[in-house]
C-alpha positions, 0 to 999 in steps of 0.5 A, spaced: 499 499 499 502 506 498 502 511 502 501 518 502 507 522 505 503 529 506 497 529 510 495 535 507 496 534 501 491 529 501 487 532 504 488 540 502 488 542 508 492 542 515 494 535 518 490 535 524 489 530 529 492 523 526 497 518 528 499 516 522 499 518 514 492 515 511 494 510 506 489 506 500 488 501 497 490 499 490 489 493 486 490 490 480 485 485 476 484 483 470 477 482 468 475 477 463 471 483 458 470 491 457 463 489 460 465 486 465 470 492 467 464 497 466 460 493 471 464 492 476 466 500 476 459 502 476 458 498 482 464 501 485 460 508 484 453 506 486 457 503 493 461 508 493 454 514 492 450 508 497 456 510 503 456 516 503 449 519 503 448 514 509 455 518 512 452 525 510 445 524 513 449 520 520 454 525 521 448 530 520 444 528 525 450 527 530 453 534 529 448 538 527 441 534 531 445 532 537 445 525 537 449 520 539 452 515 534 448 510 536 441 514 537 444 516 529 445 509 528 438 507 530 436 513 526 438 511 520 436 503 521 432 500 515 432 507 510 431 507 503 436 512 499 429 517 499 428 517 507 436 518 508 434 524 502 427 527 506 431 527 512 437 532 509 432 536 506 427 536 511 431 536 517 437 540 515 436 544 508 440 539 504 439 537 497 444 531 496 443 533 490 447 540 490 452 535 495 460 536 489 460 531 486 466 529 489 463 526 494 456 523 490 461 520 484 467 518 488 474 519 483 477 515 478 484 516 476 485 517 468 492 517 464 491 523 460 495 527 455 497 533 459 500 539 456 505 542 461 507 549 459 514 552 463 519 558 462 525 556 461 532 558 459 534 557 452 541 554 452 542 553 445 544 555 440 548 560 441 545 566 439 539 564 443 543 563 450 541 567 455 533 568 452 528 564 457 522 561 452 516 559 454 516 551 452 511 546 452 511 539 452 504 533 452 505 529 458 501 522 460 499 524 468 493 521 472 488 525 473 481 526 477 475 526 475 469 526 478 464 522 473 458 518 472 461 511 470 454 508 470 451 511 463 456 512 457 456 518 457 464 517 460 464 511 456 464 514 450 468 522 451 474 516 454 474 511 449 481 510 450 480 506 457 477 500 452 480 500 447 488 497 449 491 503 446 493 508 453 
């Protein structure tokens, strides 16, 4: 498991209260078909949504309503997505659909070609030495996306993922 060396870089904020750096689980799996891969990723995204919806309501109940974690868990036992959405909206004025996609959809990393632009001093030829120029290089980098993987739009926008040419 890779370790994130800076909690602040991971969370976008100040590292406080952690006894160790967060870890992230990564796996490499060979699926027998593109459809099986799409089905697996769709399931993972749906699971992300289910877990985030539960946690959003759970922590609203604990932090804003003053329930204990046990009481919040008991309040949510047996509820469906519609019930959770209703609790969020009626008690906390939160429309879950307005929450950032990063939380509702999760994050998928996709290798994409990215132009890197930087200004650097030119070394050659001699008559240009000492001058600064803008240089653009195209590199392939992992880019975080918060997209809907369940529908076809993502796969049409990123056909290279399934083409084997990436």
